[in-house]
TIVEX-126097 format. One record per residue: x, y, z of N, C-alpha, C, O in turn. Coordinates in steps of 0.1 Angstrom, whole numbers, plus 5000, padded with zeros to 4 digits. Example, Ala and Ser with C-alpha at 12.3 -4.5 7.8 and 13.67 -1.06 7.14 Angstrom:
2
513249435078512349555078513249675078514249675085512849785071513749895071512950005079513450115080
This chain:
393
956530223756955530333755954730303743953530303744955430283730954430253720953630143720952530143714954230033726953129913728952029963736950829943733952430023747951330073756950230153750949030133753950530243742949730343733948830253724947530273723949430153717948630083706947729983715946629953709947929943728947229863735945929963740944829913740946230073744945130163748944230183736943030183738944730213723943930243712943130133708941930153705943730013709943029893707941629863717940529813713941929903729940929893740939829973737938729933738940230123732939230203730938230183718937130223717939030103709938330083696937229963700936129953694937629883708936829763713935629813719934429753718935929933728934729973737933930053728932730063731934330123717933530193709932630123699931630173696933129993695932329893686931529813694932029753703930229793691929329713697929629573695929929533684929529493704929929353705928729283696927529303698929129203686927929133677927429023686928128953693926029013684925428923690925728783686926028773674925628663694925728543691924528473687924628363681923228533691921928463688921128583686921328703689919928533679918828613676917728583686917228473687917228693693916228653703914828693699914528813696914028593699912628643693911628593703911528483708910828683708909728673716908428643709908128723700907628553712906528503705905328503716905228423725904428603713903228623722901928563716901428623706901328453722900128403716899228353728899528383740898128273724897328233734897628093736897328013727898128043747898527913750897527833762897827723766896627913767895727863777894527903772894527983762893227873777891827893776891527833763892427783756890227823760889827743748890627793734890827723724891027933735891627983722893027933720893727963710893627843730894927793728894927703716896027683711893927643710893927563698894527653687895227603678894327773687894827863676896427883680897427883672896527913692897927963696898927853693900027863687898427723699899327613696899627583682900627523679898627613672898927593658900027673652900827643644900027803659901027903655902327863661903427863655902327823673903627763679904227653673905527643671903327563668903827443661904427493649905527443645903927583642904427623629905727693630906627683622905827773642907127853641908227753648909427773645907927653655908827553658909227473645910427433645908427453636908727383623909627463615910527413609909327593615910127693607911527683613912427683605911727693626912927693631913727563628914927573625912927463628913727333624914127333609915227283606913227393601913627393586914727483584915427463574915027583592916227683590917327623599918327703601917427513604918327453612918727533624919827513629917627623630918027683643919027793640919727823650919127843627920227943625919528063616918628043607920128153618920028283609921428333606922028413613921828283595923428313591924128233601923728113603925028293609925928253620925328253632926028203641924028313635923628323647922528213651921728173643922528173662921628073669920228133670920128253672919228073669917828123670917328083686917427973690917028203693916528173706915128213707914928333703914028133710912628173709912228173725912528083733911328263728910828273740909328283739908728393735908728183742907028193741906228253752906528213764905428333750904628383762903228373759902828403748902428333769901028323768900228433773900328483784899328493763898628623767897428603775896828693781897128473775895928433784894628503776893628523783894528523765893428583759893028723763891928773761894028793770893628913778894629033774895929003775894129153770895029253767896129303777897229343774895529283791896429333801897529233802898629283805897229103800898129003803899229003790900428983792898729023779899629043767900729153768901829143765900129263774901029383775902129353787903329403786901729273796902629233807903829153802905029163805903329053792904228963786905229043776906329003774904729143769905529223761906529293767907729303764905929353779906929443787908229333793909429373793907829233796908929133801909929103789911129103791909329063777910129033766911229143763912329113760910629273763911529393760912429433769913529473766911929443783912729493795913729393801914829423804913029263802913829163809914629073801915729043804913829013790914428933780915329003770916128933764915229133767915929213758916029143744917129133738914729093739914629033727914829133715914629253717915329083703915329183691914129193684913929303678913329093684912129093676910929033686911128943693909829093685908529033690907429003679907129093671907028883680905928853669904928753676905028733688904128703669902828623672901628713671901328783661900928713681899628793682898628753675898528773663897628693680896328633674895328753673894728793663895228813685894028903687894429053685895429103690893529123679893629273677893629353690894429443690892829323701893029403711894229373720894729453727894729253719896029223726897129283720898129313726897029283707898329353701898129513702899129583704897029563701896929703703897329743718897929843719897129673728897529683742899029673743899629733751899529593734900929553737902029633726903229633728901529683717902329753707903429853713904629843711902729943720903730053725904929993734906030033733904429913741905629843750906729803741907929813744906329753730907429683721908029803713909329803712907429883707907829983699908630103705909730153701908030143717908830233725909930183731910730263736910130043732911429983737912529963726913529903728912130013714913130013703913229873696914329833691912229793696912229663691911429653679910429733677911729543670910829523659909529433663909629323669908429493659907229413662906529373649906229453640906429223648905929163635904629093638904728983643903629143635902329053638902328953627902628973616901828823633901628703626900228663624899928553619899328763628898028743627897028873627896428913618897028913640896229043641896529163632897729193631895529233627895929333617894829453620893929483612895029513631893829623634894129733626895229753620893029813624893029923614893930033620894530113612894130053633894830163638896330153634896930253630896930033636898330013631898530023617899530073613897629993609897630023595897630163590898230203581896930243599896730383595897530463604898730463604896730553612897430653621898530633630899430703632898330493635899330453644900430363639901030273646900630383625901630313618902930343624903030453629904030253623905330273629906330233621906030133614907630273621908630223613909130083616909630003608909030063629909429923633908329823635908429713641907129853630906029753629905729703615905529783605905729573614905529503602904329403603904129353614903629363593902729263593903029153583903329193572902929023585903028923576901528833574901428713570900628923578899328863576898528963566898728953554897729043573896729123564896429233573896829233585895629333568894729423576893429363577892829303568892929373589891629293593890529303582889829213579890429433575889329463568889329383553888329363547890629353549890829293536890029173532889429173521890229063542889628933538888028953537887528923526887329003546885829043544885529143533884429143527886429213529886229303517886129213505885329233496887029113505886929013494885828933493885328913482885228893505884028823506882828913501881928863494882829043505881829133501881729113486880629093480882829133479882829133464882328993459881528993449882728883466882128753461880528743462879828683455880128813473878728823474878028893462876928863457878729003458878229093448878328983436877228953430879428923432879528853421878528733419878228693408878128673431877228573431875728623430874928533430875528733430874128793430873428783442872128783442874028783454873428773468872728913470873429013472871328923471870729063473870629083487870529203489870629013497870429043511871328953520871728843517871729013531872628923540872328963554871829073556872728873564872728883579874128873582874828783578874528983591876028983595876028923611875128943619877128863613877328823628878928803629879628743621879428883642880828873645880928903660880028953666882028863665882028893679882429043682883129103674882129103693882229233697883629263701883829283713884629273692885929313696886529393685885829413675887829443685888429523675888229463662887629513653888929333662888829263647887529233643887329233631886429203651885029173648884629293642883929283631884829403646884229533641885029573628884429623619886229533626887029563614886429463602886229503590886129343607885529233596884229293591884129303579883229343600881929383596882229503587881529523577883029593591883329733583883829683569883429753559884629563568885229543555884229483546884229523535883429383550882229333542881229463538880929473526880929553547880029653545880629753534879929813526881929753534882529863525882329813510882129883500882429673509882329633493881029563490880729553478880229513499878829453496877929563492877929663498877329533481876329633475874729613478873929693475874429493482873229453486872629503498873229593505871529433502870929493515871329403527871229283525871629463538872029423552870729413558870129513561870329293560868929263569869129273582868129303589870329263588870429273604871929233606872629173598872229273617873829263624873729243638873029303645874529133642874729103657876329123659877229083651876529173670877929163676877929103690877629163700878328983691878128913704879428903712880528923708879228863725880128893736881428803732881428683728882528873735883928803732884728793744884328843754885928733743886928723755886828603761886328513755887428583773887628433780886428383782886328253782885328453784883928393785883028433773881928473775883628413763882828443749881528363747881428253750880628433741879328353739879428253728879828283717878928133732879128003724877727963720877627873712876628033726875227993722874728093713874528213717874428063701873728153692872428143687872128193677871628053696870228033692869328163689868528173680869528263699868828373696869128453684868228513678870428463682870728543669870328453656869928503645870428343657870028253646868628273643868228303632867828263654866328303653866028423645865228433636866928533649866728663643867028683630866428773623868228593624868628583611867528523604867128573594867028413608865728343600864628433598864128443587864128503608863228603608863328713599862328773594864628753596864928863587864628843573864428933565864528713569864428693554865628693547865628673534866728713552867928743544868328613535868128503540868728643523869228533515870428453519870628333516871228523526872628453530873028513545872528623549873728433550874428493564876028493562876628393556876528593566878028613566878328623581877728703588879528543586880128543598881528543599882328483591881828603611883428593614883428533628883128613637883728413631883928353645885228263644885128153638886428303649887528223648887528103661886728113670888328013658888627923670887427843673886627803664887227803686886127733693884727773688883827703684884727913690883427993686882927953671881727943669883827933662883527893648882927763648881927743642883527663656882927533655881627523661880727453657881527613672880027603679879027683667877927633664879427783663878527853653878027753642876827743640879027693634878627603623877727493627876727463620878027433639877227313644875727373647874727323641875627473654874427553655873627583643872427543643874127633634873827663621873227563613872227583607873927443614873627313607872327243614871427193607872327253626871327193634870027273632868927223633870327403631868927493630868127483618867027533617868727423607867927413596868127523587867727513575868627623591868927743582869627723569869627803560870427613568871127593557870227553544870627553533869127523548867927483536867527623530867127623518867627743537866927853532867927973531867728083524869227953538870228053536871627993533871927893537872328073523873728043520874528093531874328213535875628013536876628043544877928103539878528043531878428223543879628273538880428313552879928373561881728263551882528293564883828353561884328343550884428413570885928463571886528403585885828413596887628353584888328303596887428203604887728193616886528123599885828043607885827893602885827803610885727863589885827743585887327723578887727753567888027653588889527653586890127533590889327443595891327503590892027383596891627353611891627243615891427483618891127463631889727393634889627313644888727433627887427383629887227273620886527183626887527253609887327143600887327003607886326923606888526973613888526823620887326803629886726703630887126913637885926893647884726893639884026793641884326973629883126953623883026823614881926783611884126753610884126623605883826513614883226423610884326523626884226443636882726443641882126343646882126553639880726573644879726533633878526523634880526493621879526463610878626563604877526533599879226703605878426803599878926833585879626933583878426743576879026743563878426863554878826893543877426933561876827053553877827173552877627263544878927173559879927273557880727243545881327343540880727123539881427103527880827173516879527183515881727253507880927323497880827463501880627543492880927503514880827633517882127723514883227663512881927853513883027923508883528043518882728103525884828053517885428163525886528243517887028183508887028353520888128413514889328423523889228443535890328413517891628413526892828433517892728413505894028483523895228503516896028373513897028383505895728263518896428143518895528023518894428043522896027913513895427783512896427683512897527703507896127553517897127453516897627423503898827383501896627433493897027393479897627493471897827473459898027623478898627733470900027683465900827633472900027693452901227633445902327713445902627773435903227713457904627763457905527643465905027563473906827633461907527533465907727543481907827443488907827663486907827693500906627643508906827593519905427653502904127623509904127463507903627403517904527403497904527253497905327193508904927103515906527263510907427203521906727223534906727133542906227343537905527363549904527273551904527213561903327263541902327183545902627033546902026963555903526983538904026843538904826823552904626723558905626913556906226903568905326913581905526853591904327003579903327003590902526883592902426833603901926833580901226693583902126593586901626503594903226583582904226483587904626493602904626393609904826603606905126613621904026613631904126563642903026673627901726703636900426613633899526603641900526553620899326473616898126543612897126473610898226673611897026743607897326853597898526893596896426903591896527023580897027143590896527153601897927233585898027363592896827463590896127453580896527553598895827663594896527793588897727793587895727883585896428003579897128083591898028153589896628063604897528103616898928053615899828133615899027913613900227863612901027893602902327893603900427923589901227973577901828103579902928133574901028183586901528323588902728323599903628403599902628233608903728213619904928153613906028203616904828053603905928013596906528113588907728113588905928193581906328303572907028403581908128443577906628443593907228533602908728483605909628573605909028363608910328323609911228343597912428373599910728333586911528343573911628503571912728543566910728583573910628733572911728773581912528863576911928733592912828783601914228733598915228803598914328593595915728543588916228633577917328683577915428653568915928723557916428853560917328893552916028923569916429063573917729053581918629133580917828953590918828923600920128893589921228953590919928813580921028763570921328873561922528873557920628973558920829073549921729173556922529243549921829193569922729283575923929203582924629253591924029073577925128993582925028963596926128943602924028963602923828933616924129063626924129043638924229173620924429283628923229343633922629433628922729283645921429333649921329463655920329503660922529543655922329683659922129783647922029903649922129713635921929793622920429793621919829733612919729873629918229883628917729933614916629893608918530023609918130083595918129973584917329973575919329893585919429793576918429663577918029603567918029633590917129543592915729593586915129523578915329703590914029783585913929783570912929763564915229823562914929813548915029683543914529663532915629583549915529453544914129383545913629313536913529413555912129383558911229433548910429363542911329573545910329653536910629593522909729583514912029533519912329503505911929343503912129293492911429283513911129133511910029123500909029183500910529023490909629023478908728903478907828883470909028813487908128683488908428623502909328643509907428523505907228453517907028323512906428293502907428223521907328073515906128043512906027983502905028063522903828003520902928073510901828023507903328203505902228273497903128323483902528383474904428303484904928343472905328473470905728533480905228553458905428693456904528773463903428733464905028893469904328983476905129093479906329093478904529203482905329343486904629403497903629343501905129513503904629583514904329713511905029773503903229773517902829903514903629993523904329953532903430133521904130233529903730213544904530263552902730153549902330113562902829983568902629953580903629913559904429773563903329663562903629563567902129673557901329573555901329523543901429593533901129373541901229323528900429363517899229383519900929373505900129393491900229253486901229203482899029173486898929053482897629003476896729083476897528883471896428813466895528773476895928743487894028783473893028703481892328623474891828663464892128503480891328383471890128353478889928363490889328303468888128223473888428093474889028033466888028033487888427903491887127823494886127883498887227683490885927603492886327503502887427453501885627463512885627353520885427223511884427203505886527133513886326993503886926883513887526903524886726763507887426643513888526623504888426633492889726583510890926543500890926393498890026323503891926343491892026223485891926113496891625993494892426163509892526053520891326083530891326033541890426153525889126173533889126273543888226273551890126353544890426453555889726583549889926603537889026663556888426783554889426893552890226913561889426973542890427093541889627193532888427193529890727273526890127383516891027373505892127333505890327433493890927443480890627583475889527643478891527633467891327753462890327743447890527663438889427833448888427823436888927933426889027913414889228053431889628163421890228263430890128263442890828363422891628493430890528593428889928613417890128653440889228753441889928893438889528973429891028913445891729043444893229003442893728913449893829083432895229053430896129193436895729313435897129153442897929263448897029373454896929493450896329333463895429413470896129483483896629423492896029613483896529693494895329743503894329783498895529753516894529783525894029933524894530013516892929963532892230083528892730193538892430313537893630153548894130253559895330293554895930383562896030253543897530293540897630433539898630493543896630503532896630633531896530733543896730853542896330673554896230733566897530733574897730803584898430653568900030633574900730743570900630773558901430793576902330923573903730873571904530963567904130743572905430713569905830723554906930703550
């Protein structure tokens, strides 16, 4: 009778205690088709490299990655997020290049009780009124990088500028960012068609910019659109009369193509960013060297953030001893993270967006003749985004 009672008690205890997982399941949503796949594949390559660098383990748990293609469409991104949460029952969802895709997908993940960690997109809504205890960013809030460039324009005495960006959530945030800090005259502004059939012919807008008499041009065009814009800007002859400043345009995605096309006018142009391949941290050196060795090209900032996302998750999982049911402990560990491999020391605001440095980068040629970027100076130290005050956490 005693033995039977003890057996019943043990069985009851086992039923009451959640079984510990044997793996960490991570869903990664990015763009793996359409011309924008050049960015998504860079992120995927970096996430795979990070998994290799951690030995496919977070503590004693195996890492299981499920990649999903959003097709550059918000509705597909939401469908993939629903699948990851309801069918695959992942523990974390990360990735996300595009702000409109992230905004469409976020409620599926957060209402499903999962942690959502954006590795690129940083829409103002999720930094402000729609902030959430289980949402974190390892990138930036969209406005921050152009805000830093607006400050650079002021420092360099640029009196007038013409603005161009794609017409979607991030494009609008970028324009808002530069307008927030730039003190000179804005001679004109164009928001061009975006999405799967994004506008890639900018001849009409370039003609308007030339006619405006602006001293400089500021643009935000990621991925394939960035290369198309730079090529047309160079061929238009505008470089002789207008200085060019960019965000998320002249990067490791665009530079090899620009070099192949012989558009050496891009060398010496400036952009702002939270990261650069030459950033002096031990983790960044391991990442850049590993990426160059494995893939034969420089990583982009998209890749750097995807790499950091893996370590961000790893640190939290190991902080709770692999107990993935300990949501409070995971959340606290994410919030307490004090550094990321590619960027070094940083912290998180009340809205779970990074407080970090922003740098001015110059497009240069390295010792082996490859086009890349280098840091010129720090524009902002420990910068917090503008929308944190709207977050009620």
